[in-house]
C-alpha positions in Angstrom: 7.8 -98.2 94.5 6.9 -97.8 90.9 3.2 -98.7 90.1 2.3 -99.4 86.5 6.0 -99.7 85.6 6.1 -103.5 85.2 5.4 -103.7 81.5 9.0 -105.0 80.8 10.0 -108.4 82.0 12.4 -107.2 84.7 9.8 -104.9 86.1 7.2 -107.6 86.2 9.5 -110.0 88.0 10.3 -107.3 90.6 6.6 -107.0 91.4 6.7 -110.6 92.6 8.1 -111.7 96.0 8.9 -114.8 97.9 6.7 -115.1 101.0 8.3 -116.9 104.0 5.7 -117.7 106.7 6.8 -117.6 110.3 5.5 -118.5 113.7 7.7 -116.4 116.0 11.2 -117.1 114.7 10.3 -120.5 113.3 10.0 -120.8 109.5 6.9 -122.7 108.4 6.5 -122.5 104.7 7.4 -120.7 101.5 5.0 -119.3 99.0 4.6 -116.6 96.4 3.0 -113.1 96.5 3.0 -109.9 94.6 2.6 -106.2 95.2 -0.5 -104.3 94.3 -0.7 -100.6 94.7 -4.0 -98.7 94.8 -3.7 -94.9 95.0 -1.0 -94.4 97.7 -1.7 -97.7 99.4 0.5 -100.8 98.9 -0.6 -104.4 99.5 0.9 -107.8 99.5 -1.4 -110.2 97.6 -1.2 -114.0 98.0 -3.4 -117.0 98.6 -5.4 -116.8 101.7 -4.3 -120.3 102.7 -0.7 -119.0 102.9 -1.8 -116.8 105.9 -4.1 -119.3 107.5 -5.3 -122.8 106.6 -7.6 -124.5 109.2 -7.6 -128.0 107.8 -3.8 -128.3 107.9 -3.4 -126.3 111.1 -1.2 -123.8 109.3 -1.3 -120.6 111.4 1.7 -118.3 111.0 1.8 -115.0 112.9 4.1 -113.1 110.4 5.6 -113.2 107.0 9.0 -112.2 105.7 9.5 -110.7 102.2 12.7 -110.1 100.3 12.7 -106.5 99.0 14.9 -105.0 96.4 16.6 -101.8 97.4 18.2 -100.7 94.2 16.6 -100.4 90.7 19.5 -101.9 88.8 21.7 -103.8 91.2 19.4 -106.6 92.0 21.8 -108.3 94.4 20.9 -105.6 96.9 18.0 -106.7 99.1 16.7 -106.4 102.6 14.0 -108.4 104.4 10.7 -106.9 105.5 8.7 -108.7 108.2 4.9 -108.1 108.3 2.7 -109.0 111.2 -0.4 -111.0 110.3 -2.4 -110.0 113.4 -3.1 -106.7 115.1 -4.8 -106.6 118.5 -5.7 -110.2 118.1 -7.4 -109.7 114.8 -6.3 -110.8 111.3 -4.6 -107.9 109.6 -5.4 -109.2 106.1 -8.6 -109.0 104.0 -10.3 -112.0 102.4 -13.5 -112.3 100.6 -16.5 -114.5 100.0 -19.1 -114.7 97.2 -22.0 -116.8 96.3 -19.7 -119.8 95.7 -18.1 -119.6 99.1 -14.6 -118.5 100.3 -12.2 -117.0 97.9 -8.6 -118.2 98.3 -7.1 -114.7 97.9 -5.9 -112.4 100.6 -4.6 -108.8 100.6 -2.4 -107.5 103.5 -1.7 -103.7 103.5 2.0 -103.0 104.0 2.8 -100.2 106.5 5.4 -97.8 105.0 7.6 -98.2 108.1 7.9 -102.0 107.5 9.7 -101.4 104.1 13.4 -100.9 103.8 14.5 -97.5 102.6 15.2 -97.0 99.9 12.9 -99.6 98.3 12.9 -100.4 94.6 10.1 -103.0 94.2 7.5 -102.7 91.5 3.7 -103.1 91.8 0.7 -104.0 89.7 -2.3 -101.6 89.9 -5.9 -101.4 89.0 -5.0 -100.4 85.5 -3.4 -103.8 85.0 -6.5 -105.8 85.7 -8.5 -107.5 83.0 -11.3 -105.3 81.6 -14.9 -106.2 81.1 -14.3 -106.3 77.4 -11.7 -109.1 77.6 -11.4 -111.3 74.5 -9.1 -113.9 75.9 -10.1 -117.5 75.5 -9.2 -121.1 76.1 -5.7 -122.0 74.9 -4.3 -118.5 75.3 -0.7 -118.5 76.7 -0.1 -117.4 80.3 2.9 -116.7 82.5 3.0 -117.7 86.2 6.0 -116.1 87.9 6.8 -117.6 91.3 9.0 -119.6 93.6 8.1 -123.3 93.0 9.5 -125.4 95.9 11.3 -122.2 96.9 13.4 -122.3 93.7 14.6 -118.9 92.4 17.6 -116.8 91.3 19.3 -116.6 94.7 21.8 -114.0 93.4 19.3 -111.5 92.0 16.4 -112.7 94.1 14.0 -113.0 91.2 11.3 -115.6 90.6 11.2 -118.0 87.7 8.3 -118.3 85.3 6.2 -121.3 84.5 4.1 -121.2 81.3 0.5 -122.3 81.2 -2.7 -121.8 79.1 -6.2 -120.8 79.8 -8.0 -124.2 80.3 -11.6 -123.2 80.9 -13.9 -120.6 79.5 -12.4 -117.3 80.6 -15.0 -115.1 82.3 -17.1 -118.1 83.3 -17.0 -119.2 87.0 -15.8 -122.8 86.8 -18.3 -125.0 88.6 -19.8 -121.9 90.1 -16.6 -120.8 91.9 -14.8 -117.5 91.4 -11.9 -119.0 89.4 -10.9 -120.3 86.0 -8.6 -123.2 85.2 -5.0 -123.1 83.8 -3.1 -125.9 82.2 0.5 -125.9 83.3 3.1 -127.4 85.6 3.1 -125.8 89.0 4.5 -126.9 92.4 4.2 -126.2 96.1 5.5 -122.7 96.7 3.7 -121.2 93.7 0.5 -120.4 95.7 -0.3 -116.7 95.5 1.6 -116.1 92.2 0.1 -113.7 89.7 -1.4 -115.3 86.5 -0.4 -113.0 83.6 -1.1 -112.6 79.9 1.3 -110.7 77.7 -1.0 -108.5 75.7 -0.4 -106.5 72.6 -1.7 -102.9 73.0 -2.6 -100.3 70.4 0.6 -98.9 68.8 2.4 -102.3 68.8 3.6 -102.4 72.4 3.2 -105.2 74.9 2.1 -105.1 78.5 1.4 -107.7 81.3 -2.2 -108.1 82.1 -3.2 -109.5 85.5 -5.8 -112.1 85.0 -5.8 -114.1 88.2 -4.1 -115.4 91.4 -2.8 -118.9 91.3 -4.1 -121.0 94.2 -3.8 -124.8 93.9 -3.9 -127.8 91.7 -7.3 -129.1 90.5 -7.7 -132.9 90.6 -10.4 -135.5 90.4 -11.4 -137.2 93.6 -11.9 -140.5 91.7 -8.5 -140.5 90.1 -6.6 -143.8 90.5 -3.2 -142.5 91.8 -1.6 -145.8 90.7 -2.9 -145.7 87.1 -3.8 -142.1 86.2 -1.5 -139.2 86.3 -2.5 -135.9 87.7 -4.7 -133.7 85.4 -2.1 -130.9 85.5 -4.8 -128.3 85.9 -4.8 -125.4 88.4 -7.2 -122.9 89.9 -6.7 -119.2 89.2 -9.0 -116.8 91.1 -10.2 -113.9 89.0 -8.0 -110.9 89.9 -10.9 -108.4 89.9 -11.5 -109.5 93.6 -8.5 -107.3 94.4 -10.6 -104.2 94.0 -13.0 -105.5 96.6 -10.2 -106.5 99.0 -8.3 -103.3 98.7 -11.4 -101.2 99.1 -12.4 -103.1 102.2 -9.1 -102.8 103.9 -8.8 -100.2 106.7 -6.1 -97.7 106.2 -3.0 -98.3 108.2 -1.0 -95.5 109.9 2.5 -95.0 108.6 
């Protein structure tokens, strides 16, 4: 695993993984997640509703990831199956704030669950947006993921949808811990990282992790027959990852 080594496009894509939810051996749904490494601890980050969604009755007991095992031959992959419960308790961490539940979850990955060798990449705390962010509405974003499960099935890489910041960045939209993006997304993109390609001193570029894509935002009063969807999406601010990864109990190897 190579933290902080996702500044190039291939490295960024290798930090994103398809998440297949399972109940026993039965496949339930497909979503998107990404790896986040803090110190020596590795986490899978995705939307909390991927792991459990009460209103729809979605309750998998494990997830399967597709892991690259070679840094250059991207056709070489192996699955990794992660349990979602331990001793009857949820193994993932989720959070709440003054606005209610936050639709982001972090599941620590036990080293023994990964194939060896493993060549995935990971985002880290250094990739999060800083408190001095100058990004604003209209700025271009990238959302790599697996819309409707679609991806490069030979090299096992996600595809990227483009979007733009659609609400005041740094302001909690309607009091919730997210901002809005304007872009086409589909079922299966839940849990994708929301990224901005930032120019850094010296003329280089790096991917900055701004948020976690959750779901589409729509108007309850929209006439489905006359009005098309707004095309807006919720992206939870990524700084919640520092809270989630701090709260997680360390797993044995």
